[in-house]
N, CA, C and O atoms as a MOPAC input file, in Angstrom:
PM7 MOZYME 1SCF
protein

 N      2.32900 1    20.44600 1   -11.55800 1
 C      3.38100 1    20.44300 1   -11.34900 1
 C      3.58900 1    20.61200 1   -10.39900 1
 O      3.27700 1    21.62700 1    -9.77600 1
 N      4.73000 1    18.80800 1    -9.60100 1
 C      5.00200 1    18.58200 1    -8.32200 1
 C      6.17700 1    19.85800 1    -7.47600 1
 O      6.33700 1    20.27100 1    -6.32700 1
 N      6.61500 1    20.04000 1    -8.43500 1
 C      7.60100 1    21.40200 1    -8.05900 1
 C      6.74700 1    22.58100 1    -7.18100 1
 O      6.88800 1    23.09700 1    -6.07200 1
 N      6.11200 1    22.67100 1    -7.91800 1
 C      5.52300 1    24.13200 1    -7.47000 1
 C      4.55100 1    24.13000 1    -6.19300 1
 O      4.17100 1    25.11600 1    -5.56100 1
 N      4.25400 1    22.84200 1    -5.97700 1
 C      3.28700 1    22.31300 1    -4.66600 1
 C      3.62400 1    22.42600 1    -3.74000 1
 O      4.79600 1    22.11100 1    -3.53500 1
 N      2.79400 1    22.94700 1    -2.61000 1
 C      2.93200 1    22.92700 1    -1.27500 1
 C      3.20300 1    22.08900 1    -0.79700 1
 O      3.96700 1    22.34800 1     0.13200 1
 N      2.95800 1    20.92000 1    -0.92100 1
 C      3.16000 1    19.74300 1    -0.39600 1
 C      4.44500 1    18.39300 1    -1.38700 1
 O      4.40300 1    17.17900 1    -1.58800 1
 N      5.26100 1    19.32500 1    -1.68400 1
 C      5.96900 1    18.79700 1    -2.62100 1
 C      7.19700 1    18.56900 1    -1.38400 1
 O      7.62000 1    19.58900 1    -0.83900 1
 N      7.68500 1    17.38000 1    -1.00900 1
 C      8.42500 1    17.36500 1     0.17900 1
 C      9.49600 1    16.17400 1    -0.54500 1
 O      9.04700 1    15.03900 1    -0.70800 1
 N     10.77500 1    16.45900 1    -0.92100 1
 C     11.77700 1    15.90700 1    -1.02000 1
 C     12.79600 1    14.94500 1    -0.17000 1
 O     13.82000 1    15.32100 1     0.40100 1
 N     12.22500 1    13.50700 1    -0.22800 1
 C     12.64300 1    12.64000 1     0.62700 1
 C     11.29700 1    11.89200 1     1.43900 1
 O     11.36600 1    11.48700 1     2.59900 1
 N     10.47600 1    11.83300 1     0.86000 1
 C      9.11600 1    11.74600 1     1.68300 1
 C      9.09700 1    10.57300 1     0.98100 1
 O     10.16800 1    10.25000 1     0.46800 1
 N      7.78000 1     9.56300 1     0.76400 1
 C      7.15400 1     8.76400 1    -0.02200 1
 C      6.74000 1     9.15300 1    -1.13800 1
 O      5.60000 1     9.60800 1    -1.03500 1
 N      7.27000 1     9.19500 1    -2.49600 1
 C      6.85000 1     9.83200 1    -3.27100 1
 C      7.54800 1    11.24300 1    -3.92400 1
 O      7.52400 1    11.55300 1    -5.11600 1
 N      8.31700 1    12.18400 1    -2.56900 1
 C      8.92600 1    13.17700 1    -2.62200 1
 C      6.89100 1    13.89000 1    -2.80300 1
 O      6.64000 1    14.66300 1    -3.72800 1
 N      5.93500 1    13.52500 1    -1.96500 1
 C      5.07600 1    14.21400 1    -1.65700 1
 C      4.74100 1    14.28300 1    -0.17300 1
 O      4.95600 1    13.31700 1     0.55900 1
 N      4.25300 1    15.34300 1     0.24200 1
 C      4.17800 1    15.49100 1     1.96200 1
 C      2.48200 1    14.44400 1     2.28100 1
 O      2.12600 1    13.85500 1     3.30200 1
 N      1.75000 1    14.59500 1     0.86000 1
 C      0.36700 1    13.55500 1     0.93100 1
 C      0.03400 1    12.43800 1     0.80200 1
 O      0.94200 1    11.77600 1     0.30000 1
 N     -0.79400 1    11.90800 1     0.99800 1
 C     -0.44800 1    10.09400 1     0.40400 1
 C     -1.17300 1    10.18600 1    -0.81500 1
 O     -2.37100 1     9.92500 1    -0.92700 1
 N     -0.35800 1    10.59200 1    -1.79400 1
 C     -0.76100 1    10.13900 1    -3.19200 1
 C     -0.65700 1     8.65700 1    -3.78200 1
 O      0.29600 1     7.93000 1    -3.50000 1
 N     -1.43100 1     8.36100 1    -4.40500 1
 C     -1.77900 1     6.98800 1    -4.86100 1
 C     -0.46300 1     6.55100 1    -6.17800 1
 O     -0.04300 1     5.45900 1    -6.56000 1
 N     -0.20900 1     7.61300 1    -6.47900 1
 C      0.15900 1     7.38000 1    -7.95300 1
 C      1.46000 1     8.02900 1    -7.91500 1
 O      1.46400 1     8.83000 1    -6.98100 1
 N      2.83200 1     8.01500 1    -8.69300 1
 C      3.72600 1     7.83200 1    -8.26800 1
 C      4.09300 1     9.03500 1    -9.39900 1
 O      3.73500 1     8.39000 1   -10.38400 1
 N      4.44500 1    10.02200 1    -9.82900 1
 C      5.15500 1    11.23100 1   -10.63700 1
 C      6.37700 1    11.47800 1   -10.85100 1
 O      7.09800 1    12.37300 1   -10.40800 1
 N      6.59800 1    10.56500 1   -11.61800 1
 C      7.97600 1    10.23000 1   -12.34600 1
 C      8.76900 1    11.98600 1   -12.72400 1
 O      9.71900 1    12.50000 1   -12.13200 1
 N      8.28100 1    12.33100 1   -13.42900 1
 C      8.81300 1    13.84500 1   -13.63400 1
 C      8.09600 1    15.39700 1   -13.20600 1
 O      7.20300 1    15.95000 1   -13.84700 1
 N      8.70700 1    15.88500 1   -12.03000 1
 C      8.79600 1    16.35300 1   -10.97900 1
 C      8.00200 1    17.66300 1   -11.62000 1
 O      7.04100 1    18.18000 1   -11.05000 1
 N      8.64400 1    18.21700 1   -13.13000 1
 C      8.47800 1    19.49400 1   -13.16000 1
 C      8.00100 1    19.76900 1   -14.47700 1
 O      8.02200 1    20.84300 1   -15.07800 1
 N      7.47800 1    18.42900 1   -14.92100 1
 C      5.93800 1    18.73100 1   -16.07500 1
 C      4.36800 1    18.93900 1   -15.63500 1
 O      4.06100 1    18.89600 1   -14.44300 1
 N      3.79300 1    19.07200 1   -16.24000 1
 C      2.18900 1    19.39100 1   -15.83800 1
 C      1.86100 1    17.80000 1   -15.44200 1
 O      2.37800 1    16.80600 1   -15.95100 1
 N      0.63900 1    17.85900 1   -14.16200 1
 C      0.03200 1    16.21800 1   -14.10900 1
 C     -0.76700 1    16.46900 1   -13.65100 1
 O     -0.66500 1    17.65600 1   -13.33900 1
 N     -1.99800 1    15.92000 1   -13.23200 1
 C     -3.07200 1    16.24200 1   -12.55600 1
 C     -3.01600 1    14.98500 1   -11.36500 1
 O     -2.81800 1    13.77100 1   -11.29700 1
 N     -3.31500 1    16.09500 1   -10.53200 1
 C     -3.35700 1    15.61900 1    -8.93600 1
 C     -3.99500 1    16.60100 1    -8.41300 1
 O     -3.78800 1    17.81300 1    -8.48200 1
 N     -5.29200 1    15.62200 1    -7.54800 1
 C     -6.08000 1    16.35100 1    -6.26400 1
 C     -5.49100 1    17.33600 1    -5.16800 1
 O     -6.14700 1    18.24300 1    -4.65600 1
 N     -4.29800 1    17.07000 1    -4.90100 1
 C     -3.84800 1    17.57800 1    -3.60800 1
 C     -2.88000 1    18.98200 1    -4.21600 1
 O     -2.05500 1    19.70500 1    -3.65700 1
 N     -3.38200 1    18.95100 1    -5.48400 1
 C     -2.05800 1    20.38500 1    -5.56100 1
 C     -2.51400 1    21.69300 1    -4.77100 1
 O     -3.70300 1    21.98400 1    -4.64300 1
 N     -1.58600 1    22.37300 1    -4.31000 1
 C     -2.01400 1    23.90200 1    -3.87600 1
 C     -0.78200 1    24.40000 1    -4.07000 1
 O      0.15800 1    23.84700 1    -3.49900 1
 N     -0.55000 1    25.54200 1    -4.91500 1
 C      0.45000 1    26.12000 1    -5.03400 1
 C      0.90200 1    26.53400 1    -3.78500 1
 O      0.28700 1    26.92800 1    -2.79400 1
 N      2.65300 1    26.29900 1    -4.11600 1
 C      3.35400 1    27.13800 1    -3.06300 1
 C      2.98900 1    28.30500 1    -2.46300 1
 O      2.24300 1    29.12400 1    -3.00000 1
 N      3.48900 1    28.43300 1    -1.34200 1
 C      3.11100 1    30.58100 1    -1.58300 1
 C      4.57300 1    31.06200 1    -1.66600 1
 O      4.77900 1    32.26700 1    -1.52100 1
 N      5.55000 1    30.27200 1    -1.87500 1
 C      6.73800 1    30.88100 1    -2.91600 1
 C      6.24700 1    31.56600 1    -4.36900 1
 O      6.90900 1    32.43500 1    -4.93500 1
 N      5.16900 1    31.11400 1    -4.80200 1
 C      5.05200 1    31.40500 1    -5.68100 1
 C      3.52400 1    32.09700 1    -5.86600 1
 O      2.88500 1    32.39400 1    -6.87500 1
 N      3.32200 1    32.18100 1    -4.85500 1
 C      1.89600 1    33.05800 1    -4.93100 1
 C      2.02200 1    34.83500 1    -4.89500 1
 O      2.65000 1    35.29700 1    -3.94200 1
 N      1.61200 1    35.52100 1    -5.60800 1
 C      2.11400 1    36.91800 1    -5.31100 1
 C      3.26000 1    37.20100 1    -5.37600 1
 O      3.69600 1    38.01200 1    -4.55900 1
 N      4.32300 1    36.50000 1    -6.58800 1
 C      5.20100 1    36.68500 1    -6.43400 1
 C      6.62500 1    36.84500 1    -5.25000 1
 O      7.60700 1    37.58600 1    -5.26000 1
 N      6.23200 1    35.93200 1    -4.43800 1
 C      7.05000 1    35.55200 1    -2.84100 1
 C      6.52400 1    35.69200 1    -2.26900 1
 O      5.48000 1    36.33600 1    -2.36800 1
 N      7.04900 1    35.05400 1    -1.15200 1
 C      6.56400 1    34.73800 1     0.35800 1
 C      5.85700 1    36.00400 1     0.47700 1
 O      5.69900 1    36.87300 1    -0.38100 1
 N      5.19000 1    35.93400 1     2.50500 1
 C      4.25600 1    36.99900 1     2.33500 1
 C      5.29900 1    37.51200 1     3.51100 1
 O      6.20700 1    37.09600 1     4.23100 1
 N      4.53000 1    38.71900 1     3.20500 1
 C      5.30200 1    40.10700 1     4.06200 1
 C      5.58000 1    39.38500 1     5.64300 1
 O      6.50600 1    39.89800 1     6.27100 1
 N      4.87100 1    38.28500 1     6.28800 1
 C      4.94300 1    37.84000 1     7.62400 1
 C      6.57200 1    36.64100 1     7.34800 1
 O      7.30400 1    36.35900 1     8.29700 1
 N      6.72400 1    36.33100 1     6.49400 1
 C      7.45500 1    35.42800 1     6.08700 1
 C      9.19900 1    36.35600 1     6.00900 1
 O     10.28400 1    36.02700 1     6.48800 1
 N      8.78600 1    37.58100 1     5.18800 1
 C      9.90000 1    38.11200 1     4.86400 1
 C     10.72100 1    38.61600 1     6.33300 1
 O     11.87700 1    38.42800 1     6.71200 1
 N      9.61000 1    39.30600 1     6.92400 1
 C     10.05200 1    39.91100 1     8.27800 1
 C     10.40100 1    38.98700 1     8.87800 1
 O     11.60500 1    38.96700 1     8.62000 1
 N     10.12900 1    37.84900 1     9.77500 1
 C     10.62500 1    36.52100 1    10.08000 1
 C     12.49800 1    36.04800 1     9.45700 1
 O     13.56000 1    35.62400 1     9.91100 1
 N     12.02200 1    36.38800 1     8.47000 1
 C     13.68000 1    36.04700 1     7.98000 1
 C     14.50500 1    36.71400 1     8.06200 1
 O     15.59600 1    36.23200 1     8.36600 1
 N     14.34200 1    38.54200 1     7.76500 1
 C     14.50600 1    39.44600 1     8.63800 1
 C     15.57700 1    39.36400 1     9.38200 1
 O     16.80300 1    39.39000 1     9.26900 1
 N     14.36000 1    39.20600 1    10.56700 1
 C     14.80200 1    38.96500 1    12.42300 1
 C     15.80700 1    38.31000 1    11.93000 1
 O     16.92700 1    38.82000 1    11.95400 1
 N     15.63000 1    37.28700 1    11.49000 1
 C     16.42300 1    36.21100 1    12.04800 1
 C     18.06900 1    36.72200 1    11.67300 1
 O     19.08600 1    36.68400 1    12.36500 1
 N     17.84100 1    37.19500 1    10.30800 1
 C     19.30900 1    37.28000 1     9.80800 1
 C     19.80000 1    38.29800 1    10.52700 1
 O     21.02700 1    38.23000 1    10.60000 1
 N     19.09700 1    39.68400 1    11.37400 1
 C     19.63100 1    40.45500 1    12.11800 1
 C     20.03400 1    40.24700 1    12.95600 1
 O     20.90000 1    41.01800 1    13.37200 1
 N     19.69100 1    39.15400 1    13.68600 1
 C     19.88700 1    38.52400 1    14.90800 1
 C     20.87100 1    37.50600 1    14.95900 1
 O     21.39100 1    37.22900 1    16.04000 1
 N     21.27700 1    36.74900 1    13.62000 1
 C     22.75600 1    36.71300 1    13.16900 1
 C     23.81100 1    37.38100 1    13.27800 1
 O     24.89800 1    37.10900 1    13.78800 1
 N     23.38200 1    38.37800 1    12.70900 1
 C     24.20500 1    39.31500 1    12.09200 1
 C     25.02200 1    39.53800 1    13.49300 1
 O     26.18800 1    39.14600 1    13.48400 1
 N     24.49400 1    40.16300 1    14.76400 1
 C     24.35600 1    40.27800 1    16.32000 1
 C     25.68200 1    39.43900 1    16.41300 1
 O     26.72300 1    39.98800 1    16.77600 1
 N     25.65400 1    38.57700 1    16.19900 1
 C     26.31400 1    37.40000 1    17.27800 1
 C     27.56600 1    37.13400 1    16.21400 1
 O     28.56000 1    36.81100 1    16.86500 1
 N     27.79900 1    37.16300 1    14.98300 1
 C     28.72100 1    37.07500 1    14.03400 1
 C     28.46600 1    35.95100 1    13.26000 1
 O     29.27900 1    35.44000 1    12.49000 1
 N     27.21500 1    35.53100 1    13.49200 1
 C     27.53400 1    33.57300 1    12.67800 1
 C     27.14900 1    34.24100 1    11.24600 1
 O     27.14300 1    33.55300 1    10.22500 1

């Protein structure tokens, strides 16, 4: 499933950051791809602790300046 892959990149050639040989039309259906790696947001229920910390810090920084 392309949409769950870490290489899924809408706008890239065939919506993939890797150099794939075949075009997958339905990105939400099961397919076989040798490049598939599960995206971090789907591993262990979500982003890593470091990712959450970074986004929390960014949110707090923005709040300081009313952005």
